[in-house]
TORVO-444196 format. One record per residue (C-alpha): residue in one letter; y, z, x. Coordinates in steps of 0.5 Angstrom, whole numbers, plus 500, padded with zeros to 3 digits. Layout:
N
AYZX...
//
This chain:
169
M500500500S507499502D511504504A518505500T522506506S520499509F524496503Q531497500F532495493E539492491R542488486L541481487S547477490A549471494A547474500H540475499D535469502R531467496A529460498G522461501F520466495A514464492C509467487E503466483H507463477A512457478S516460472L517467476S519463483D523458479Y527464475L529467482L531461485K535457479S537462474A537469476G544469479Q547465472N543471468E547476472R553473472G552472464D550479463L543477460A539481465A540485471C536483477Y534487483V531485489A526488494L528486501P524488508T529493512G533489516S532483512E536479507R529475505V527477498A520480498G520481490Y524482484Y525485477T530484471I532489466S536489460A537492454H533491448A531493441V524493438L524492430C520497427D516492423E513491430L510498431S504500429P504506423E502511429Q508509433R513510428K511517426G517521428L522516428P528515423R527509418Y532505422D530497423R531497430I529502436P533502442A529500448F529497455L526490457I523489464G523481463R520479470L517482476A514478481R513479489D512474494L505471496S506474503M506481500K500480496G495487496K501491500G503495494L510492493G509491485E508498484L514500488L518495484L516498478I517505480D524503482A525500475F523506472A528510476R534506474L532506467C531513467A538514470V541510465E546514461A544510455A538511450G532507450R526510447M521505451I520500456V517494454V514488458D511481456P505480461I505473464D497473464A491478464K492480471A499482469H497486463A492490467F497491472Y502494467T496498463R494502470Y501505469G500507462F503501458A500500452P500495446L506495442G504494435Q498490433A496483435T501482440A500482448R507486449L506492452F510499452L511505455P515511452M521513456K518520457I512518460A516514465R521520467K514524468A512519473L518520477F519528477
//
C-alpha cells in the first residue's frame, strides 16, 4: 500500500501535469484531460489530484460535488427516521481514478480517504456520500469501504456520513 506521506493532495490547477494520465477506463482518463478544468471553473465539480511528493504529475484524482437524493430512490428501510422531504442532501464522488502505474499500490484507498476527510470537513449538511461505480471492480472497491446499494434495483451506492466520520476518527 502507498504511504499517504508519499503524496500530496491538491485542488486541480493548470500547473498539474495531466498529459500522461491513463487508467483502465478511457472515459475517466479523458475526463481529467479534457473536462475536469472546465467543470472546476464552472462550479460543477471540485477535482482533487494526488501528486507524488515533489512532482506535478497527476497519479490519481477524484471529483466531489453537492448532490441530492430523491426520497423515492431510498428503500423503506433507508427512509426510516428521515423527514418527509422530497430530497435528502448528499455529496457525490462523481469520479475516482488512479494512473495505471499506481495499480495495486493503494492509491485508490488514499484518494477515497482524502475525499472522506474533505467531505467531513465541509460546513454544510449532507446525509450521505453517493457513488456510481463504473464497473464491477469499482463496485467491489466501494463495498469494501462500507458503501451499500442505494434503494432497490440500482448500481448506485451510498455511505452514511456518520460512517465516513467514524472511519476518520
